[in-house]
C-alpha positions as CSV (number, residue, x, y, z in Angstrom):
1,M,0.0,0.0,0.0
2,F,2.8,2.4,1.0
3,E,4.6,1.7,-2.3
4,R,1.5,2.5,-4.3
5,I,1.1,5.8,-2.5
6,K,4.8,6.6,-3.3
7,L,4.2,5.7,-6.9
8,F,1.1,8.0,-7.2
9,A,3.0,10.8,-5.5
10,L,5.9,10.4,-8.0
11,L,3.5,10.4,-11.0
12,G,1.9,13.6,-9.6
13,V,5.3,15.3,-9.5
14,V,6.0,14.3,-13.1
15,L,2.7,15.6,-14.3
16,L,3.2,18.9,-12.5
17,L,6.7,19.5,-13.8
18,P,5.5,21.3,-17.0
19,L,3.2,23.5,-14.9
20,F,6.1,24.4,-12.7
21,A,8.2,25.2,-15.8
22,D,5.5,27.5,-17.1
23,Y,5.2,29.2,-13.7
24,A,9.0,29.8,-13.6
25,V,8.8,31.5,-17.0
26,A,5.7,33.5,-16.0
27,A,7.5,34.7,-12.9
28,N,9.6,37.1,-14.9
29,Q,12.4,34.6,-15.6
30,Y,13.6,32.7,-18.6
31,L,14.5,29.0,-18.8
32,D,17.4,27.3,-20.4
33,V,16.6,24.6,-23.0
34,D,18.6,22.1,-25.0
35,A,18.6,21.2,-28.7
36,A,16.2,18.3,-28.4
37,T,13.7,20.5,-26.5
38,V,13.9,23.3,-29.1
39,K,13.4,20.8,-31.9
40,K,10.3,19.4,-30.2
41,M,8.9,22.9,-29.6
42,I,9.3,23.8,-33.3
43,E,7.5,20.6,-34.3
44,T,4.6,20.7,-31.8
45,E,4.1,24.3,-30.6
46,D,3.6,27.8,-31.8
47,V,7.1,29.0,-30.9
48,L,9.2,31.8,-32.3
49,V,12.9,30.8,-32.5
50,V,15.0,34.0,-32.7
51,F,18.7,34.5,-33.7
52,P,19.6,38.0,-32.2
53,L,22.9,38.5,-34.0
54,S,23.7,40.0,-37.4
55,P,22.0,39.2,-40.8
56,I,25.5,38.2,-42.0
57,E,25.8,35.4,-39.4
58,F,22.1,34.4,-39.9
59,N,22.4,34.1,-43.6
60,D,25.6,32.1,-43.3
61,L,23.8,29.4,-41.3
62,H,20.8,29.2,-39.0
63,I,18.2,26.9,-37.5
64,K,15.6,26.0,-40.0
65,G,12.4,27.9,-39.2
66,S,14.1,30.5,-37.0
67,V,14.0,34.3,-37.7
68,N,16.7,37.0,-37.4
69,I,15.9,39.9,-35.1
70,P,19.2,41.7,-34.1
71,M,19.5,42.7,-30.4
72,E,18.9,46.4,-31.0
73,R,15.6,45.7,-32.8
74,L,14.0,43.3,-30.3
75,S,11.7,45.8,-28.8
76,A,10.4,46.9,-32.2
77,E,10.2,43.5,-34.0
78,L,9.2,40.9,-31.4
79,P,5.5,39.8,-31.7
80,M,2.8,41.9,-30.1
81,D,1.5,38.8,-28.2
82,K,3.4,38.7,-24.9
83,T,2.3,35.1,-24.3
84,R,4.0,33.8,-27.4
85,K,6.8,31.3,-26.7
86,L,10.2,32.8,-27.6
87,V,13.5,30.9,-27.8
88,F,16.7,32.8,-28.3
89,Y,19.9,31.1,-29.6
90,C,23.3,32.3,-31.0
91,L,26.7,30.8,-31.6
92,G,27.3,28.6,-28.5
93,V,27.9,28.8,-24.8
94,K,30.6,31.5,-25.1
95,C,28.2,33.7,-27.1
96,V,26.3,36.1,-24.7
97,A,23.5,37.1,-27.1
98,S,21.1,34.2,-26.4
99,W,20.7,35.0,-22.7
100,R,21.0,38.7,-23.1
101,A,18.1,38.6,-25.6
102,A,16.1,36.4,-23.3
103,E,16.7,38.9,-20.4
104,K,15.6,41.7,-22.8
105,A,12.4,39.9,-23.7
106,V,11.5,39.3,-20.1
107,E,12.1,43.1,-19.4
108,L,9.7,43.8,-22.3
109,G,7.0,41.7,-20.6
110,Y,7.1,38.4,-22.5
111,K,5.9,35.5,-20.3
112,K,7.4,32.4,-21.9
113,V,11.0,33.0,-22.7
114,Y,13.8,30.4,-23.2
115,A,17.5,30.6,-23.9
116,F,19.1,27.9,-26.0
117,R,22.7,28.7,-24.8
118,E,24.4,25.8,-26.6
119,G,23.0,27.3,-29.8
120,L,24.0,26.6,-33.4
121,P,27.0,24.3,-32.6
122,A,24.8,21.9,-30.6
123,W,22.0,22.0,-33.1
124,V,24.5,21.2,-36.0
125,A,26.1,18.4,-33.9
126,A,22.7,16.9,-33.3
127,G,22.1,16.7,-37.0
128,Y,19.0,18.9,-36.9
129,P,18.0,20.9,-40.0
130,T,19.7,24.2,-40.9
131,V,19.5,26.7,-43.7
132,S,22.1,28.8,-45.4
133,L,20.8,31.9,-47.4
134,G,24.2,33.4,-48.2
135,K,27.1,31.1,-47.2
136,L,30.3,33.1,-46.6
137,P,33.3,32.0,-48.7
138,D,35.8,30.0,-46.6
139,F,38.5,32.6,-46.8
140,P,41.5,32.1,-44.5
141,V,41.4,34.5,-41.5
142,N,44.7,36.1,-40.5
143,T,45.0,37.5,-36.9
144,I,47.1,40.1,-35.2
145,S,47.9,40.4,-31.5
146,T,46.8,43.3,-29.4
147,E,50.5,44.3,-29.3
148,E,50.6,44.5,-33.1
149,L,47.3,46.4,-33.0
150,A,48.8,49.0,-30.7
151,T,51.7,49.5,-33.1
152,S,49.5,49.5,-36.2
153,L,47.2,52.2,-34.9
154,E,50.0,54.7,-35.5
155,S,49.9,54.0,-39.3
156,D,47.9,56.4,-41.5
157,N,46.7,53.7,-43.8
158,F,45.2,51.5,-41.0
159,T,41.6,51.3,-39.8
160,L,40.3,49.5,-36.7
161,V,36.7,48.4,-37.1
162,D,34.9,47.8,-33.7
163,I,32.0,45.4,-34.5
164,N,30.8,45.0,-30.9
165,L,27.1,45.4,-30.0
166,E,26.2,49.0,-29.1
167,E,25.8,47.9,-25.5
168,D,29.3,46.6,-25.3
169,A,30.9,49.3,-27.4
170,Q,29.6,51.9,-25.0
171,K,31.2,50.3,-22.0
172,F,34.8,50.2,-23.2
173,W,36.3,51.3,-26.4
174,I,39.7,52.3,-27.9
175,S,39.7,56.0,-28.3
176,H,41.8,56.6,-31.5
177,P,41.2,58.5,-34.8
178,Q,41.8,55.2,-36.7
179,R,38.9,53.4,-34.9
180,I,35.4,53.2,-36.3
181,H,32.4,51.5,-34.7
182,I,30.2,49.5,-37.0
183,P,28.2,46.8,-35.2
184,L,28.3,43.5,-37.1
185,N,24.6,43.6,-37.6
186,E,25.1,46.8,-39.6
187,L,28.3,45.9,-41.5
188,H,26.4,44.8,-44.6
189,L,24.9,48.3,-44.7
190,Q,28.0,50.4,-43.8
191,C,31.0,48.6,-45.2
192,D,31.2,51.2,-48.0
193,Q,32.5,53.6,-45.3
194,L,35.7,51.7,-45.2
195,D,38.7,52.4,-47.4
196,K,39.8,49.4,-49.4
197,S,43.3,50.8,-49.7
198,H,43.7,50.6,-45.9
199,R,44.7,47.6,-43.8
200,I,41.7,46.8,-41.7
201,A,41.7,45.1,-38.3
202,V,38.4,43.8,-37.0
203,M,37.8,43.8,-33.2
204,C,34.9,42.2,-31.3
205,L,34.4,41.3,-27.6
206,K,36.5,38.1,-27.3
207,G,37.7,37.4,-30.9
208,K,34.9,35.0,-31.7
209,R,32.8,37.1,-34.1
210,S,35.5,39.1,-35.8
211,P,36.5,36.2,-38.2
212,T,33.0,36.3,-39.6
213,A,33.4,40.0,-40.3
214,V,36.8,39.4,-41.9
215,R,35.3,36.7,-44.2
216,Y,32.4,39.0,-45.1
217,L,34.7,42.0,-45.9
218,K,36.9,39.8,-48.0
219,S,33.9,38.7,-50.0
220,K,33.2,42.4,-50.7
221,G,36.7,43.0,-52.1
222,F,38.7,44.1,-49.1
223,D,42.0,42.3,-49.5
224,D,44.0,43.2,-46.4
225,V,41.7,42.4,-43.4
226,V,42.7,40.8,-40.1
227,S,41.1,39.8,-36.9
228,V,42.3,41.0,-33.5
229,D,43.1,38.0,-31.4
230,G,41.2,38.1,-28.0
231,G,39.2,41.2,-28.9
232,I,38.7,44.1,-26.6
233,Q,38.6,41.8,-23.6
234,K,42.2,40.8,-24.1
235,W,43.2,44.4,-24.7
236,L,41.6,45.3,-21.3
237,L,43.2,42.4,-19.4
238,E,46.6,43.6,-20.6
239,G,45.9,47.0,-19.1
240,R,46.0,48.9,-22.4
241,P,44.2,52.3,-22.6
242,V,40.5,52.5,-23.2
243,K,37.7,55.0,-22.8
244,Q,35.0,53.9,-20.4
245,G,31.3,54.7,-20.6
246,G,29.0,55.7,-17.8
């Protein structure tokens, strides 16, 4: 008799788990999900799967059925229905955009928000369907160190392109006439501002997204383009000079 009571109690907990999950989301939080859960959501529910990085990265490769809404446009382009399930993903566990976008959605009042932090690498590893609308050519990506960058900034025919999100670029940036800020989600619109006769170094937060920008610029005819190894984070850790926002 006691064993049967334990069994019924266990079944009750199992049945209530989805309700607790929905309650956690409704209580102004977001939940982490894995690739299998996202795939099941896409197949069985009315869920919007959002890639909050640049169109360049989205067009290169994305989860089939997902949409591209860059971080700065979330408030304007997310659906009106605040009860719509939203899943945010980006380029893996070291990419901060998935959980930042989830936090933003919660701030905007969405009730069912999820972050797929393992993102595209885990989705690809699981063999789930992807789409490429504009695959970037597989150009080799050369890098320079932060020390080389410091020296290169003194050259007249050199440009440092800071592709960080607006939020990150306003926290710390290299104050130098040779630096220009073009967020990666706007690079396809603003790359004509760059001089093809200059050597161009691309800097991101940690050195993870800049290779994509390098490949994109090379596809547009920029020959001498390099990625800054370690990004602004490494520059900061080495104690090099930056301006700091409020």
